Steps between C-alpha positions, in 0.01 A plus 500: 500500500300724738154600386339802665166416331425234767481783757226685309143418381292571190147628438311400185145626454263398222245780427151440364196712413722793423508761228854603401425780252550735800828558670525268795794494752557234755670594821651270756483644853694384804344470846569877559294578181808621315527426128765227452443441131282637219423385150278575204237230436454433130434126523274295721768425755728665755824355620766609746808290558764500778282671763634510854301288744219680674138604473386701199183644349432578134299774344422599142474860396265587214694788347219666307704801376821305418734713711653206693375639831195476722287812477280612786235660277378857496191605688451816292528319169280214623784244441506187716825358640655223292406158635712242680404136509646301794575130509269372774767309701842568635768299333767322707822465299724222630854412395526271196117504458270598214167667574274414207174698526198582295326836517161574346482874434168666509 
């Protein structure tokens, strides 16, 4: 039996020091900074399975107005842009490999 899973990797992130009463979205970005995957965070972990090998970065959007998008803010209404938090390191996904990480949000 052929298993394609051995050609892909996984990312598991344990979050700490976080406050999930707001709407948080995690985004997985490829090396060209394109969004590959996106998920709502409602627990203290993020996981992506069967990711193609390569280098990735992760960011979390604090969606303050719950519209599922990043908002740039409004100068005239004195509204700041919604915040992104970036994982401090690039993640190298390898075939048949699990990346188990911890991220302390501030």
